[in-house]
C-alpha positions in Angstrom: -189.0 0.5 -65.1 -191.4 2.3 -67.4 -188.8 2.1 -70.1 -188.4 -1.7 -69.8 -192.1 -2.0 -70.0 -192.4 0.0 -73.1 -189.6 -2.2 -74.6 -191.6 -5.3 -73.9 -194.8 -3.8 -75.3 -192.8 -2.7 -78.5 -191.3 -6.2 -78.9 -194.7 -7.8 -78.4 -196.3 -5.5 -81.0 -193.6 -6.3 -83.5 -194.2 -10.0 -82.8 -197.9 -9.7 -83.4 -197.1 -7.7 -86.7 -194.6 -10.3 -87.8 -197.0 -13.1 -87.0 -199.8 -11.3 -89.0 -197.4 -10.8 -91.9 -196.4 -14.5 -91.7 -199.9 -15.5 -91.6 -200.8 -13.4 -94.6 -197.8 -14.8 -96.4 -198.9 -18.3 -95.4 -202.4 -17.5 -96.6 -201.1 -16.3 -99.8 -198.8 -19.3 -100.3 -201.2 -22.0 -98.9 -204.6 -20.3 -99.0 -206.6 -19.5 -102.2 -203.8 -20.3 -104.5 -202.7 -23.7 -103.1 -204.6 -25.8 -105.6 -204.6 -23.4 -108.4 -202.9 -24.5 -111.6 -202.6 -23.3 -115.1 -204.2 -25.4 -117.9 -203.6 -23.1 -120.8 -201.6 -20.1 -121.7 -201.0 -18.0 -124.7 -199.4 -14.9 -125.8 -201.6 -12.7 -128.1 -201.4 -9.2 -129.8 -204.3 -7.1 -128.7 -207.9 -8.8 -128.6 -208.7 -12.1 -127.2 -209.5 -13.4 -130.7 -205.9 -13.7 -131.6 -203.8 -16.8 -130.8 -200.4 -17.4 -129.4 -197.6 -15.4 -131.2 -194.0 -16.8 -130.9 -192.3 -13.6 -132.1 -193.1 -9.8 -132.0 -191.3 -6.9 -133.8 -190.5 -4.1 -131.6 -190.7 -1.5 -134.5 -194.5 -1.9 -134.4 -194.6 -1.1 -130.5 -196.8 -4.3 -129.9 -198.9 -4.7 -126.9 -198.4 -8.4 -125.8 -200.9 -10.0 -123.6 -200.2 -13.0 -121.5 -203.5 -15.0 -121.1 -203.8 -17.8 -118.8 -206.6 -20.2 -117.9 -206.5 -21.3 -114.3 -207.9 -24.5 -113.0 -209.5 -24.9 -109.4 -209.7 -21.1 -109.0 -211.3 -20.3 -105.5 -214.9 -19.3 -105.9 -215.9 -16.0 -104.4 -212.3 -14.8 -103.8 -209.8 -12.6 -105.6 -206.3 -13.8 -106.4 -203.1 -11.8 -106.1 -200.9 -12.6 -109.0 -197.7 -11.2 -110.6 -196.4 -11.3 -114.1 -192.5 -11.3 -114.6 -191.3 -10.3 -118.1 -187.7 -11.5 -118.3 -185.3 -10.2 -121.0 -182.9 -12.2 -122.9 -180.1 -11.6 -120.4 -182.4 -13.1 -117.7 -183.1 -9.9 -115.9 -186.5 -8.9 -114.8 -187.6 -6.1 -117.2 -191.0 -5.5 -115.7 -193.2 -7.0 -112.9 -197.0 -6.6 -113.0 -198.8 -6.8 -109.6 -202.5 -7.2 -109.8 -205.6 -8.8 -108.2 -208.2 -10.7 -110.3 -211.9 -9.9 -110.1 -214.1 -12.0 -107.8 -213.9 -15.4 -109.2 -217.2 -16.9 -110.3 -216.0 -20.2 -112.0 -213.2 -22.7 -111.1 -211.9 -22.5 -114.7 -210.9 -18.6 -114.7 -209.2 -16.6 -117.5 -206.8 -13.9 -116.5 -204.1 -11.9 -118.2 -201.4 -9.3 -117.9 -199.8 -7.2 -120.8 -196.6 -5.4 -121.7 -195.9 -2.9 -124.4 -192.7 -3.4 -126.3 -190.9 -0.2 -127.7 -187.6 0.3 -129.6 -185.8 0.1 -126.5 -186.6 -3.5 -125.8 -183.7 -5.8 -126.2 -184.0 -8.3 -129.1 -183.8 -11.9 -128.3 -185.7 -14.5 -126.5 -188.0 -13.3 -123.7 -189.8 -15.2 -121.0 -192.9 -14.2 -119.2 -194.0 -16.0 -116.0 -197.3 -15.8 -114.1 -196.6 -16.2 -110.2 -198.8 -16.8 -107.2 -196.5 -15.6 -104.6 -193.3 -17.6 -105.0 -195.0 -20.4 -107.0 -194.8 -20.2 -110.6 -198.1 -21.1 -112.4 -196.9 -21.0 -116.0 -194.4 -19.4 -118.3 -194.0 -18.9 -122.0 -191.0 -17.8 -124.3 -191.2 -15.6 -127.3 -188.8 -13.7 -129.6 -188.6 -9.9 -129.9 -187.2 -9.1 -133.3 -186.5 -5.9 -135.4 -185.8 -7.4 -138.7 -188.4 -7.4 -141.6 -190.8 -10.3 -141.6 -190.2 -13.1 -144.0 -192.5 -13.9 -146.9 -196.0 -14.9 -146.0 -196.7 -18.7 -145.4 -200.0 -20.3 -145.9 -200.2 -23.5 -143.7 -202.3 -24.4 -140.7 -203.7 -27.2 -138.6 -206.2 -28.1 -136.0 -206.7 -30.4 -133.1 -208.8 -31.1 -130.0 -210.5 -33.4 -127.8 -213.8 -34.1 -126.0 -213.8 -35.8 -122.6 -211.3 -35.3 -119.8 -207.8 -35.2 -121.2 -204.5 -34.5 -119.5 -203.8 -30.6 -119.6 -200.7 -30.9 -121.6 -202.2 -32.8 -124.5 -203.3 -30.0 -126.7 -199.8 -28.3 -126.6 -198.2 -31.7 -127.5 -200.5 -32.0 -130.5 -199.9 -28.5 -131.6 -196.2 -29.0 -131.2 -196.2 -32.0 -133.4 -196.9 -29.7 -136.4 -194.7 -26.7 -135.6 -193.9 -26.5 -139.3 -197.6 -25.4 -139.9 -197.4 -22.1 -138.2 -195.8 -19.6 -136.0 -198.9 -18.9 -133.9 -201.2 -21.1 -131.9 -204.5 -20.6 -130.2 -206.2 -22.9 -127.7 -209.7 -22.7 -126.1 -211.1 -24.7 -123.3 -214.5 -25.4 -122.1 -215.8 -27.9 -119.5 -215.0 -31.3 -121.2 -213.6 -30.1 -124.4 -210.7 -28.3 -125.9 -209.6 -27.0 -129.4 -206.3 -26.0 -130.8 -205.2 -24.2 -133.9 -201.7 -23.5 -135.4 -201.3 -21.1 -138.4 -198.9 -18.5 -139.9 -200.0 -15.0 -139.2 -200.8 -12.5 -141.7 -202.8 -14.4 -144.3 -206.0 -13.1 -145.8 -208.9 -15.6 -146.0 -207.8 -17.8 -143.2 -208.8 -17.7 -139.7 -206.9 -15.5 -137.3 -207.6 -17.7 -134.3 -210.3 -19.9 -132.8 -213.7 -18.3 -133.0 -215.4 -17.8 -129.7 -219.1 -17.0 -129.4 -220.5 -17.7 -126.0 -220.8 -21.5 -125.6 -219.6 -21.9 -129.1 -216.0 -22.7 -130.3 -214.9 -23.2 -133.9 -211.6 -23.7 -135.8 -210.8 -24.2 -139.4 -207.6 -25.1 -141.1 -207.5 -23.9 -144.8 -209.8 -21.7 -146.9 -213.2 -21.7 -148.3 -213.8 -21.0 -152.1 -214.6 -18.3 -152.6 -212.7 -17.0 -149.6 -214.2 -15.5 -146.6 -212.6 -13.2 -143.9 -212.7 -16.0 -141.3 -213.8 -19.5 -142.1 -213.9 -20.3 -138.3 -216.4 -17.6 -137.7 -218.6 -18.7 -140.8 -218.4 -22.3 -140.0 -221.1 -22.6 -137.3 -223.8 -20.9 -139.3 -223.2 -23.1 -142.3 -223.3 -26.3 -140.3 -226.3 -25.1 -138.3 -228.3 -24.6 -141.5 -227.7 -28.2 -142.5 -228.0 -29.3 -146.1 -228.8 -25.8 -147.4 -225.8 -24.3 -145.5 -223.5 -26.9 -147.0 -225.0 -26.9 -150.5 -222.4 -24.9 -152.1 -219.5 -25.3 -149.5 -216.2 -25.7 -151.4 -212.5 -25.1 -150.7 -209.6 -26.8 -149.1 -210.4 -27.0 -145.3 -210.9 -29.1 -142.1 -213.1 -27.7 -139.5 -214.5 -28.4 -136.0 -217.3 -26.7 -134.2 -218.3 -27.2 -130.6 -221.8 -26.3 -129.8 -221.8 -25.9 -126.0 -225.5 -25.6 -125.8 -226.0 -29.1 -127.3 -222.6 -30.5 -126.1 -222.0 -31.7 -129.7 -218.9 -31.6 -131.7 -219.1 -31.4 -135.5 -216.3 -32.2 -137.8 -216.2 -31.5 -141.5 -213.7 -32.0 -144.4 -213.7 -30.3 -147.8 -215.5 -31.9 -150.7 -212.5 -33.5 -152.5 -210.2 -34.1 -149.5 -207.4 -31.5 -149.9 -207.2 -31.1 -146.2 -207.2 -34.2 -143.8 -208.9 -35.0 -140.5 -208.2 -38.0 -138.3 -209.7 -39.1 -135.0 -209.5 -41.7 -132.3 -210.8 -42.6 -128.9 -208.5 -43.4 -126.1 -209.2 -43.7 -122.3 -212.8 -42.4 -122.8 -211.6 -39.2 -124.6 -212.3 -38.4 -128.4 -209.4 -36.9 -130.1 -209.2 -35.3 -133.6 -206.5 -33.7 -135.5 -205.3 -32.5 -139.0 -202.3 -34.9 -139.1 -201.9 -38.4 -137.9 -198.7 -37.5 -136.0 -200.7 -35.1 -133.8 -202.7 -38.1 -132.5 -199.5 -40.1 -132.0 -198.4 -37.3 -129.5 -201.2 -38.4 -127.1 -199.5 -39.9 -124.2 -200.3 -43.5 -123.7 -202.1 -43.9 -127.1 -201.2 -47.5 -128.3 -199.4 -47.2 -131.6 -199.7 -50.4 -133.5 -199.5 -51.2 -137.2 -202.9 -51.9 -139.1 -202.0 -54.9 -141.4 -205.2 -54.6 -143.2 -204.5 -51.0 -144.2 -201.0 -51.9 -145.2 -202.5 -54.7 -147.4 -204.5 -52.0 -149.3 -201.6 -49.7 -149.5 -199.4 -52.3 -151.3 -202.2 -52.6 -154.0 -203.1 -49.0 -154.4 -199.7 -47.3 -153.5 -201.8 -45.3 -151.0 -204.2 -46.1 -148.2 -207.8 -45.9 -149.3 -210.9 -45.8 -147.1 -211.5 -44.7 -143.5 -208.9 -46.9 -141.9 -205.3 -45.8 -141.5 -202.2 -47.8 -140.9 -202.4 -47.3 -137.2 -204.9 -49.5 -135.3 -207.7 -47.6 -133.7 -207.3 -44.4 -135.8 -209.7 -43.5 -138.5 -210.1 -40.5 -140.9 -213.1 -38.5 -142.0 -213.5 -39.1 -145.7 -213.8 -36.1 -148.1 -217.2 -34.6 -148.3 -218.3 -35.9 -145.0 -219.6 -34.3 -141.8 -219.2 -36.1 -138.5 -221.3 -35.2 -135.4 -220.2 -36.4 -131.9 -222.9 -36.3 -129.4 -223.6 -38.4 -126.3 -220.4 -40.2 -127.0 -221.5 -41.5 -130.4 -220.2 -40.3 -133.8 -222.4 -40.2 -136.8 -220.8 -39.6 -140.1 -222.9 -38.5 -143.2 -222.0 -37.1 -146.6 -222.8 -33.5 -147.4 -221.4 -33.9 -151.1 -221.4 -36.6 -153.6 -221.2 -36.7 -157.4 -224.1 -38.0 -159.4 -224.6 -38.4 -163.1 -227.4 -36.2 -164.4 -226.8 -36.0 -168.2 -228.0 -32.8 -169.8 -229.1 -33.3 -173.4 -228.4 -29.6 -174.2 -224.7 -30.3 -173.5 -224.7 -32.7 -176.6 -224.3 -29.5 -178.6 -220.5 -28.9 -178.9 -220.8 -25.1 -178.6 -223.1 -25.1 -175.7 -220.8 -27.7 -173.9 -217.8 -25.6 -174.6 -219.3 -22.4 -173.3 -220.7 -24.0 -170.2 -217.4 -25.8 -169.3 -215.2 -22.6 -170.1 -217.4 -20.6 -167.7 -216.9 -23.2 -164.9 -213.2 -23.4 -165.4 -212.6 -19.7 -165.2 -214.8 -19.5 -162.1 -213.0 -22.4 -160.4 -209.7 -20.6 -160.8 -211.1 -17.2 -159.7 -212.6 -18.6 -156.6 -209.2 -19.8 -155.4 -207.5 -16.5 -155.6 -207.2 -14.6 -152.4 -206.0 -11.1 -153.3 -202.5 -12.5 -154.5 -200.7 -10.4 -157.1 -198.4 -13.4 -157.8 -198.7 -17.1 -157.6 -196.7 -20.1 -158.6 -197.8 -22.7 -161.0 -196.4 -26.3 -161.5 -196.5 -26.5 -165.3 -196.1 -30.0 -167.0 -196.7 -29.0 -170.6 -200.1 -30.7 -170.7 -203.4 -28.9 -171.2 -204.6 -29.1 -167.6 -201.7 -27.0 -166.0 -201.4 -24.9 -169.3 -205.2 -24.0 -169.0 -204.8 -23.1 -165.4 -201.9 -20.7 -166.5 -204.2 -19.0 -169.0 -207.1 -18.4 -166.7 -204.8 -17.1 -163.9 -203.4 -14.6 -166.5 -207.1 -13.6 -167.4 -207.5 -12.8 -163.7 -204.6 -10.3 -164.0 -202.3 -12.5 -161.7 -198.6 -12.7 -162.4 -197.5 -16.4 -162.7 -194.2 -18.0 -161.9 -194.0 -21.4 -163.6 -191.9 -24.4 -162.3 -191.3 -27.6 -164.0 -189.4 -30.8 -163.3 -186.1 -31.6 -165.1 -185.0 -35.3 -165.0 -182.2 -34.7 -167.4 -182.1 -37.3 -170.2 -185.2 -38.9 -168.8 -187.3 -35.8 -169.1 -190.4 -36.4 -171.2 -192.3 -33.1 -171.4 -189.6 -30.3 -171.1 -190.0 -29.0 -174.7 -193.9 -28.8 -174.2 -193.5 -26.9 -170.8 -191.1 -24.5 -172.7 -193.5 -24.1 -175.5 -196.4 -23.2 -173.2 -194.3 -20.8 -171.2 -193.1 -19.1 -174.3 -196.6 -18.9 -175.7 -198.0 -17.4 -172.5 -194.9 -15.3 -171.7 -194.4 -17.0 -168.4 -191.1 -17.1 -166.5 -190.3 -20.7 -166.2 -187.8 -22.4 -163.7 -186.6 -25.9 -164.3 -185.9 -27.8 -161.1 -183.3 -30.5 -161.8 -184.0 -33.6 -159.7 -182.0 -36.8 -159.6 -181.8 -39.8 -157.2 -178.9 -38.1 -155.4 -181.1 -35.1 -154.6 -184.0 -37.2 -153.2 -181.9 -39.5 -150.8 -180.8 -36.7 -148.4 -184.5 -35.5 -147.9 -186.1 -38.9 -147.7 -186.8 -38.9 -144.0 -188.1 -35.4 -143.8 -190.3 -36.2 -146.9 -191.7 -39.3 -145.2 -192.5 -37.2 -142.0 -194.2 -34.5 -143.8 -196.3 -36.9 -145.9 -197.8 -38.2 -142.6 -199.2 -41.2 -144.4 -197.3 -43.7 -146.7 -197.5 -42.8 -150.3 -196.0 -45.1 -152.8 -196.0 -42.9 -156.0 -192.4 -41.9 -156.7 -193.5 -38.3 -157.7 -193.5 -37.4 -154.1 -189.6 -36.9 -153.9 -189.7 -34.5 -157.0 -192.8 -32.7 -155.7 -190.9 -32.1 -152.4 -188.1 -30.4 -154.3 -190.4 -28.6 -156.6 -192.2 -27.0 -153.7 -188.9 -26.0 -152.0 -187.8 -24.2 -155.3 -191.2 -22.4 -155.3 -190.8 -21.4 -151.7 -187.3 -20.1 -152.3 -188.7 -17.9 -155.1 -190.6 -16.0 -152.4 -194.1 -17.5 -153.1 -196.8 -18.5 -150.7 -199.4 -20.2 -153.0 -199.0 -22.5 -155.9 -201.6 -23.8 -158.4 -201.5 -27.0 -160.3 -203.5 -28.8 -163.0 -204.4 -31.9 -161.1 -207.9 -33.2 -161.7 -208.3 -33.0 -165.5 -207.9 -36.6 -166.1 -210.3 -37.5 -163.4 -213.0 -35.0 -164.3 -212.8 -35.3 -168.1 -212.0 -38.8 -168.9 -208.2 -38.6 -169.2 -205.9 -41.3 -170.5 -206.2 -43.4 -167.4 -209.8 -44.2 -168.3 -208.7 -46.0 -171.6 -207.7 -49.2 -170.2 -210.8 -49.8 -168.3 -212.9 -49.0 -171.3 -210.9 -51.5 -173.4 -211.2 -54.1 -170.8 -215.0 -53.6 -170.6 -215.3 -53.8 -174.4 -213.2 -57.0 -174.7 -214.3 -58.7 -171.5 -216.3 -61.2 -173.3 -213.2 -62.4 -175.2 -211.3 -63.2 -172.1 -213.5 -63.0 -169.1 -210.8 -63.6 -166.6 -211.0 -60.5 -164.4 -213.9 -58.7 -163.0 -214.3 -54.9 -163.4 -212.9 -54.5 -159.7 -209.9 -56.8 -160.5 -209.2 -55.0 -163.7 -209.1 -51.6 -161.8 -206.9 -53.1 -159.0 -204.3 -54.4 -161.5 -204.2 -51.0 -163.1 -202.2 -49.6 -160.3 -199.4 -51.9 -161.2 -198.1 -52.8 -157.6 -198.7 -56.1 -155.9 -202.3 -57.0 -156.5 -202.1 -60.8 -157.5 -198.4 -61.0 -156.2 -199.2 -61.4 -152.5 -198.0 -65.0 -152.2 -194.7 -64.1 -153.7 -194.3 -60.9 -151.6 -195.8 -61.6 -148.2 -194.4 -63.9 -145.5 -196.9 -66.4 -144.2 -197.1 -64.6 -140.9 -197.9 -61.3 -142.5 -200.3 -63.0 -145.0 -202.3 -64.3 -142.0 -202.6 -60.9 -140.6 -204.1 -59.1 -143.5 -207.5 -60.7 -143.4 -209.8 -62.5 -145.9 -210.3 -61.7 -149.5 -212.6 -59.2 -151.0 -211.6 -56.2 -148.9 -210.0 -54.2 -151.6 -212.7 -55.1 -154.2 -215.3 -53.9 -151.7 -213.9 -50.5 -151.7 -214.6 -50.3 -155.6 -218.1 -51.6 -155.8 -219.8 -48.4 -154.5 -218.2 -46.6 -157.6 -218.0 -49.3 -160.4 -221.4 -50.6 -159.7 -222.9 -47.3 -158.4 -226.5 -46.3 -159.1 -225.1 -42.6 -159.1 -223.9 -43.1 -162.7 -225.4 -45.1 -165.6 -222.5 -44.9 -168.0 -219.5 -47.0 -167.4 -217.1 -44.0 -168.2 -218.8 -42.0 -165.4 -218.5 -45.0 -162.9 -214.7 -45.2 -163.6 -214.5 -41.5 -163.1 -216.4 -41.8 -159.7 -213.8 -44.4 -158.7 -210.8 -42.3 -159.9 -212.0 -39.0 -158.2 -213.1 -40.7 -154.9 -210.0 -42.9 -154.6 -207.1 -41.8 -156.8 -207.9 -38.1 -156.5 -209.2 -37.6 -153.0 -207.3 -40.0 -151.2 -203.9 -39.9 -153.1 -203.3 -36.9 -155.5 -204.8 -34.2 -153.4 -203.5 -35.0 -149.8 -200.2 -35.8 -151.3 -200.1 -32.4 -153.1 -201.2 -30.5 -150.0 -198.6 -32.2 -147.7 -195.7 -31.5 -150.1 -196.8 -27.8 -150.5 -197.3 -27.4 -146.8 -193.9 -28.9 -146.1 -192.5 -25.7 -147.5 -195.1 -23.3 -146.1 -196.9 -23.1 -149.5 -200.7 -23.2 -150.0 -201.8 -25.7 -152.6 -204.6 -24.4 -154.9 -206.2 -27.2 -157.1 -208.7 -25.4 -159.2 -209.9 -28.4 -161.3 -211.0 -30.2 -158.2 -213.8 -27.7 -157.9 -217.4 -28.5 -156.7 -219.4 -26.7 -159.4 -217.0 -27.8 -162.1 -217.2 -31.5 -161.1 -220.9 -31.3 -161.0 -220.9 -29.8 -164.5 -218.6 -32.5 -165.8 -221.2 -35.3 -164.7 -223.8 -33.5 -166.7 -221.7 -33.8 -169.9 -222.5 -36.8 -172.2 -219.6 -39.3 -172.3 -218.6 -38.4 -175.9 -217.8 -34.9 -174.8 -215.1 -36.4 -172.5 -213.7 -39.5 -174.4 -214.4 -38.7 -178.1 -213.2 -41.8 -180.0 -209.6 -42.2 -178.9 -209.4 -38.5 -177.9 -209.5 -38.0 -174.2 -210.6 -34.9 -172.4 -212.3 -33.7 -175.7 -214.3 -30.8 -174.2 -211.3 -29.4 -172.4 -209.3 -29.5 -175.7 -212.1 -27.6 -177.5 -212.2 -25.0 -174.7 -208.4 -24.4 -175.1 -207.8 -25.0 -178.8 -208.0 -21.2 -179.6 -205.7 -20.1 -176.8 -202.8 -22.5 -176.8 -200.5 -24.0 -179.6 -202.2 -26.8 -181.5 -199.2 -29.1 -180.8 -200.0 -28.8 -177.0 -203.8 -29.2 -177.2 -204.0 -32.1 -179.6 -200.9 -34.0 -179.0 -201.0 -37.5 -177.5 -200.5 -37.5 -173.7 -197.2 -38.9 -172.4 -197.4 -38.1 -168.9 -194.6 -37.4 -166.4 -192.2 -40.4 -166.0 -190.1 -40.2 -162.8 -186.9 -42.3 -163.6 -187.3 -44.2 -160.3 -185.8 -47.5 -161.6 -182.6 -45.8 -162.5 -182.7 -44.1 -159.1 -183.2 -47.2 -156.9 -180.8 -49.3 -158.8 -178.2 -46.5 -158.8 -177.8 -43.5 -156.4 -180.5 -44.8 -154.0 -179.0 -48.3 -153.8 -177.5 -47.7 -150.4 -180.7 -46.3 -149.1 -182.6 -49.3 -150.4 -180.1 -51.6 -148.7 -180.9 -50.0 -145.5 -184.7 -50.1 -145.9 -185.1 -53.3 -147.9 -181.9 -55.3 -147.3 -182.0 -58.8 -145.8 -181.4 -57.5 -142.1 -184.3 -55.0 -142.6 -186.7 -57.4 -144.1 -186.1 -60.0 -141.3 -186.5 -57.6 -138.5 -189.8 -56.3 -139.9 -191.0 -59.7 -140.9 -193.6 -58.7 -143.6 -191.9 -59.4 -146.9 -190.0 -62.5 -148.5 -186.3 -62.0 -149.1 -186.3 -63.6 -152.4 -189.0 -61.5 -154.1 -187.5 -58.3 -152.9 -184.0 -59.3 -153.9 -185.2 -60.2 -157.4 -186.6 -56.6 -157.8 -183.4 -55.1 -156.4 -181.2 -56.8 -158.9 -183.4 -55.3 -161.8 -185.5 -58.5 -162.6 -189.1 -57.5 -163.3 -192.2 -59.7 -162.7 -192.8 -62.1 -165.6 -196.0 -60.4 -166.7 -194.5 -56.9 -166.7 -193.0 -55.4 -169.9 -192.1 -51.9 -168.6 -188.9 -51.6 -166.8 -190.2 -48.6 -164.7 -192.5 -51.0 -162.7 -189.4 -52.4 -161.0 -188.6 -48.9 -159.5 -192.3 -48.1 -158.8 -192.6 -51.4 -156.7 -189.3 -51.0 -154.8 -190.1 -47.3 -154.0 -193.5 -48.4 -152.6 -191.8 -50.9 -150.4 -189.0 -48.6 -149.4 -191.5 -45.7 -148.5 -193.5 -48.1 -146.4 -190.5 -49.2 -144.4 -189.4 -45.6 -143.9 -192.9 -44.6 -142.8 -193.0 -47.6 -140.3 -189.7 -46.4 -138.8 -190.8 -42.8 -138.3 -194.5 -43.1 -137.6 -194.9 -46.4 -135.9 -191.5 -47.0 -134.2 -190.7 -43.4 -133.7 -194.4 -42.5 -132.8 -194.4 -39.7 -135.4 -191.5 -37.7 -133.9 -189.5 -35.6 -136.3 -186.5 -37.5 -137.5 -183.4 -36.4 -135.5 -185.5 -34.7 -132.9 -184.8 -37.3 -130.3 -187.2 -38.9 -127.7 
């Protein structure tokens, strides 16, 4: 009897224990962690300043931290969590069991970590954070033992203010995977910042900077470089005009001031780096690339016909608007402050003519400009012992080569070879031989451009109608294959020092009284040789009705060609060239083609101090009779062969007409054939067909205008298919 009683007691005790265990398990499963979710996760090496790493090298014995931000964490409690580290075979390599500290905020950061040694299997690993049997988040990464590849110098930022979906930031960063192997995200109530970059690059931020309620992120570099642009940015912006007085480089930045709940965006003085923004569903979004904003779920993606109208005149899209309705961009040299739901944009940099009579003396002018040119190149070096240079054989890129050598840097030169159509091959060879530069010619034909066209368009992000983009893409690929991470070029000499593009405008101004047909603005618009004045022949009636009234394109020019910031007509033309052709075409185009191959674009002639010095020069030091860039030639005449310095400029001529009527004809049929034109409904069949059979406009004498116009139309249609129809997804990536 007693034995039976003890059995009953034992069974009852076991039942109580089992019930308690079940209750504990239920509490763990349905208690404090029931509503907990992960809103952000990243893998870092070491300190919290680092961002997400996508691969680690086991020979360095890395400590990998898995950092997770939890939402709806239970206040006043401690959570029991597990981290499971799964090796490439799917086996659990290690499991971390731990409890958090007592939770004091519903948005809670937690982490676990694992050290990888030489016995860690190489391959793809996964780490999972678990709350009981419920997985909160997971991340995959690669463990490798091979030697790292050459350093890449590319980056991008994004973010939002408001209440966005948790996965938006990851989607925006994923849209620019080619810009880095590491990501970092930071969240605060009502705001998030994201940053993608390639690791191991001096002078660029190693993650989002966190300082109490402040967050900051910078894509790109300052000139001269600083250890962390993201760390330096808040103090510069907080100091106002004084802090930004000498700010220069190639960058796009964002600073969240949590004390004032204000977001500040900034873009470099000349627009090497880009920054876009939009508002959707009560949330303000910003990003380095247009395609990042198109990754925002639910964002309407509709074409902006007014922006396309401008593109068809300039061959690029000028101004704040972009070809997607509702999305705008921060213009170069601007700072935008978002506070209380209102964005205020103000300039922190603008060029103003301030002629210095001392620079009328030739020797004084030469010394002054030489000093600024050398400084401009030196300020864009970041400890590199070897860099690339795109050498045309003209004095701009040749001068950059000279000043790089004076800094003790090894220079590898690259030049384009269009076969029988090459115009400056002998000049490039002459300069390379004189400066003892290794020179690689990159052969480019239409058959080379066709296969890369879709990736080219996707990487450009905006439509660019200059046919040089295809050759630039292939030139950058060659530089990357040579093991380089940074390339210099000579862009900017024409815009700063009155190059050959100024001559048509000066001639038109001199002889305006003889003809008097075009205004200054109309003359400038016609100088792009696209479709200004041909709209009725090109546009369908439906598209014509959508592009708005007259005067929009001329209005873009009035602030420059009739500016009170310059009194001489030459400097007004230069203001227009720098602000439009330079900042909204040449520079972003060069940056995107370089970044397409992991190269950092260095453009030393678009230097703030150098540009300001050029606007202190009297006009005759720039355009001296028929000699353009006079002061630059004087600076270089003792250092380069005379036949290079004083020769007449030919300029690079891409044989695009031969391409579009030859090896690219099938591509043009796909993009601009009758079926494609009818489907899009923008352009008249008759006009496009006339160009495609090689018939020029009646007023055009140069055959190359046929190819330039067809390329402009083809690039637009390709862009529409990828960025509008495909919402910016990488071609071939699927939905």
